[in-house]
N, C-alpha and C positions, 0 to 999 in steps of 0.2 A: 381242931379243924373238923367241921361236920362234913358228912358226905354229900356231894353235889346231887342234885336231882336230875334223874334222866327223863327228859321229855321226849318221846317218840312221835314224830309228825308223819302220818301216812297222806300222801297226796296224789292226785291224779297224774301218772307218769307220762313221760312224752308228750307233755302239754305245757305250753307257756304259762296259762292261767294256773294250772296245778303248781308249777314251780313257784310262780309268784305269790300264790296263796300261802304256800309253805314258808316262803321268806318273809311274808308280812306277819304271819302267825308268830314266827320265832321272835321277831322284832318287838312286836307287841307284848308277848309273853314276858320277855326279858325286861322290858320298860314298865309294864304295868302290873304284873302278876309277881314275879320274883326274879332276882338277877342271878341267882346261884345255880342256873340250870345248864346242863349239857344236853344239845339237840342231836337227835339221830333222825335222819331223813329215810323214808322207805316209799318207794313208788308203788302205786296200785294200777292194774290195767284191767279194763274190761275183757273177760274171756268167758268162753263156754264153761259152765259148771260153777263151782263155789269161787266167790270173790275174795273171801277172808280166810286167813288161817289165824285161829284164835291164839295160838301159841306165840304168834309174832307179836301180839299186844303186850310187850314185856317191859314197857316203860313205867316210871313211877306215876307219870301221866301220859295218856295216849290220845292223840288228836287226829281226826280225819278232815281233811279240806278238799273240796272240789271233787267229791266222790260220794258214792251211795252210802246210805245210812246203815250203821251196825248197831244192833241192840245189845251187843256184849257190854256187861257191866265194867268191863275194863276200859272202854272209851269213855273219856272225860270230857273231851271237847269235839264238836262237829260243826261244820259250816259247809253249806252247799247251795246251789242255785239251779241245779238241773230239774227240769219237770219230772223226769223218772228218777227221783231220788230214793224212793223206797222199793226194796225188793218184794215187799208183801204188804198186805193190809195190816198185818200184825206189827210190822215195823214202823208203819205210819202211826198206829194206835200208841205204840211204845214212845215214839217221839212227842206226840201230842200230851201225853201224861208225864214228861220228863220235867222235873222242877229245880234242875241244877242251875239254870241260867247260864249254861255253858254249851248249849246245842241250839243252832240257829239255821233258818231255812227260809229263802225267798226267791222263787223262781222268776221273779220280775227283773232281777239284776243282770246285766249283760256279762259280769264276770264274777267269779267267787272272790276274786282279789278286792274288787270295789265293794262287794257286800261286807266282807270281813273287815275292810278299812273303816266303813260306816258303823258297824256294830262296835267295833274296838273304840272308836272315837265317842260314840254316843253313850255306850254303856259302862265303858272302862277309863275314859279319860284319855285315851291314846292320841298323839298327835300325828296324822299320816302325812303332814306336809313334806317331810324329808323323802318319802317315797311315792310322791305325787306322780312321777314320770311312769314308774311301774304300774300304778293303779290305771293311769290313762291309757297305756298301752295294752294292758289286760282286757280293758274294754274294748278297745279298737279291734284287737286280734280275736278275742273270744266272741264278740258281738258282730264281727266282719263289718265294722264301721268304716270301711275304706271309701274314699271318694268314688273311685270306679274300679273295674276289674284290672285295668292296666297297673294301677297303683299296687294292688293286691299281689299281682303276679311278678312286678319288677323288684319289689322288696328292697327298696332303698334304705329304709329306715333300720337303725341298728336292732330294734326290738324284733323287727320281722326276720333279720338274719339269725338273731338268737333262737327264734321260734323254730326256724329250719334246722338249726344244729340240735335243740332240744328234742324235736319230733323223730330225729334220725339217729340220736346218740346210741352208738353200739354198746358202750361200756356202762355196766350197771352203776358204777361208782360217779359217772360224770354228773348227772343231775344233782345228787346229793352233795357233790363239791361246788356246784355252781350256786345252789340255793342261798348259802350265806352271803355271797357276793351280791345277789339280786336286792337283799335287804340293806346294803350298805353302799354300793358302788354305782356310778352312772352306767347306763346300758352300753354307750360307746366305749367306756373303759374295760368293761368286762369282755368285748369282743377282742381286745388286744392282749388279754391273758395268755400266758404261754400254752396252758392246756386247752384254750378255746380257739385261738387264732389259726392254727394249722388246719382245723376242721372245715373251715369256710370254703376255700377255693375248690376242693373237690365236689362239695354239696352244691355249689353254684354251677358247676359243670353238669352234674347230675340233673339239676334243675332244668337246665336247657335241653338236655336229652329228654327228660320227661314231657316237656312241652311238645317235642316231635313225635314221641309215642303216642301221647294222648291225641294229638291232631289225628293220627291214623286210627285210633281205636274208638273215639267217641262218635256216637250215632245220636242224632237229636231228631225226634219226631214227636208231633203233638206236645211241644213245648217240654219234653222230658228227654234228658240225655242218658244214655247207658254206655257204659265201658266195662271191659274186663282186663285187668292187668295182673292176673293172678300168676302168670308166667315170667313176671319180673319181680326183682327185688326191689319193691316199690312202695312199701307201705307209707313212707314219709313224704309222699308227693304233695305239692301245694294244691289244696282242694278248690282254688278259685280258678285254676287253668281251664276246667271244662267250660265255665261261664265266660271266660276271656275268648275262648274259641267259638263258642256259640252264644253270643249275646242275646239271641232270641229266646233262649230257654228260660223256663220257669223252675224246673226240678232237675236233679241229677241222681242217678243210682249208680254206684260203682263197685265193683268187686276187686279186693287186693288180698294179698297173702303175705303172712310172716311166719316165723318159725313155729308159732304157737297158736295161730288162729287164721281162719279165713274170715275176712271182714266185708260186710255190706255196708257202704256208706251212703246215707240218704240225705240230700241237702236240697236247698232252694237258693235260687240266684238272688243275691242281695241287690242287684240292679235289674231285675226282671222288669220286662214291659208291662206285665200285670202283677198285681199283688198275689203272692202265693196264699191260697186259703186252706189247704189240707194241713192237718196237725201231724208232723212227721214223727214226733215222739210216740204218738198213739199208735201209728203203723208199727214202728219198731218194737214197741212193747208186746204187740201180738206175737212176735218171733223170739221174745226173751231179751230183747235189746232195749233202747231208751235214748234219751237226749232231750232236746228242746223242740218246740213247735216248728222251728225252722230248720233244724239240723239234727239228725240222729244217726245211730249206728247200731248193727247187730253184729256179734261174735259167734263164730262157729268154730269147733275144734277142727284141726287140719284134716281129719278123716271124714268130715262131713261136708266135703266140697260140693257133692251134688245137692245137698239140702240148701247150701248157701246160693247155689245158682237157681235153684227153684224159688227161693225166697226173693231174690233179686228180681226175677222175671216177673213174679206175681205183683211185686211193689211198682215195677216199671209199668205194668198193665193197668194197675189201679190209678196210678198218677196220669197216664195218658187218657184214660177213660174220664178222669175228673176234669182235665183240661178240656177235652172234646165236649163235654156236657156244659161247661161253662160258656163255651163259644156258642152253643146252639140256643 
């Protein structure tokens, strides 16, 4: 018996698209590259300072999905769709000169999952039909393709309930245990798994509470919402609630806090009365963050609370000024 290959998959943690990308990659790899692989899943989070620890790239193959590029020679696969995919110009150049046919990037895709499915099908002959539901919902959730704010906030679909669980999973082992199921089981069946089902009721209660809190905290002026919930244990709140509460809004800027960061979330209302025109990724990049044209974020360390507040206020002012100048 030969030793089995260790494939380590790094994915955007606490993110439905990140988990689905990892699931799809493992299924594709097993079906189209080699079937004697054991997969290890490791979540990556945007934080202040270094994003990667080179010593953790300890697989026979190491893949990064739905997360920034690493020029480490140990990374053998990479898929991403974020506009802010490269930490530096040197990383972008490194990617452009890569000839492995194992690293892929396209910021026009709504989700990394759908991008990965397309590449795996076109380049490697993978059949994405068995995971079509996962691909569909990754696009809906990561691309905010809901019919309206009410649908996004009421979260009736199994995928939306799973998203809430993934975004607030307190246990580091939870998402790695969930990923193999996303590659093989219907989403409704995953919700009934013994390690998943008990997590949902308290999260639904917390969701209702978060709507009440955001109702008190959100202020909308010049088409731009601002709120600060850094005094709440609240990082996994539903990001569409502010737009549900303020349908007249175009942009939102929110401050939240977790054990390892203060986060400035910058978004645009998918159902805005006017088309958002400001590129939010470019704004976030100025503060060391990133994202997409329509949604982005910046991470500050927990002892940089004052800097986070200052950045949030500057961005709010910039967006409100932009909205006023469009009106005039």
